[in-house]
C-alpha positions, 0 to 999 in steps of 0.5 A: 792427835796429828804429829807436829811438823816442827818441835819446840827446838826446831821452831827456834831454828826458823829465822824468817817468816812471810805472811801474805794478805792482799785482800781488804782492810778487814782481812788485814785486821783479822791477821793481826792475832796471827802475826802476834802468834807467829812471833811467839811461836817462832821466837827467833824469827823475823816476820815480814808481811805482804799487803796492798798499799791501801791496807799497809797503814793498818800494820804500821808500828806493829812490833811483831812485824819486821817489814811490810812489803807492798804488792801493787796488784791494782796497778801493773799487776804483772810488773809488781808481781815480778818486783815483789817476787824478786824481793822475797826470793832474795830474803830466803824465807823459811816459812810462808803463810797465806790465809788468803786462798789466791792463786797469785799468792800461791805463785809468789810462795812457789816461785820464791822457793819457800820450803814450807808454804802453809795455806788452806786446802781449797781452790787451785792454789792448794796444789802449790802449798806444802802444808794444806790446812782444812778450811773449817766452817762455823768458827770465827775467821780469826780462829780459822786463820790461827789454825794455819799454825796447827802443824807447828803447835797445839797451843791456843792463841788469843784472837784479840786484834791489835792496831798500833 
């Protein structure tokens, strides 16, 4: 059994969590169990999420989310990247999770100097992560996403999606 990175008491010291999912609508729906599980696992933390404007309505009114940050990647991607990067740098997140294995996402986390950067152990983006989680095959995509929490808990979380 792997050693947990943070025990229960240490998890209570986490104040700010960032989740990034800038893919499609279905991918955003599939992170809703992860968002809920993150707020349960880190009870004193706020959870912010970065999504595209096209998918942001999926997360509106979600009680587990403090704020939604929009990344306009289909318009001026470079300018939008800088704006979002400045915003997340100023918020000083403790942990960031990315179920989306994109280089752009990994660059956000790295340049924002988020100390704990968790994502899947695949593609070039993995080099910018502090915690690389095995990208397992033959499991439901939600279970795969929830596995990003495995360095912090052995708990099994519900895979039920939520829309509010």
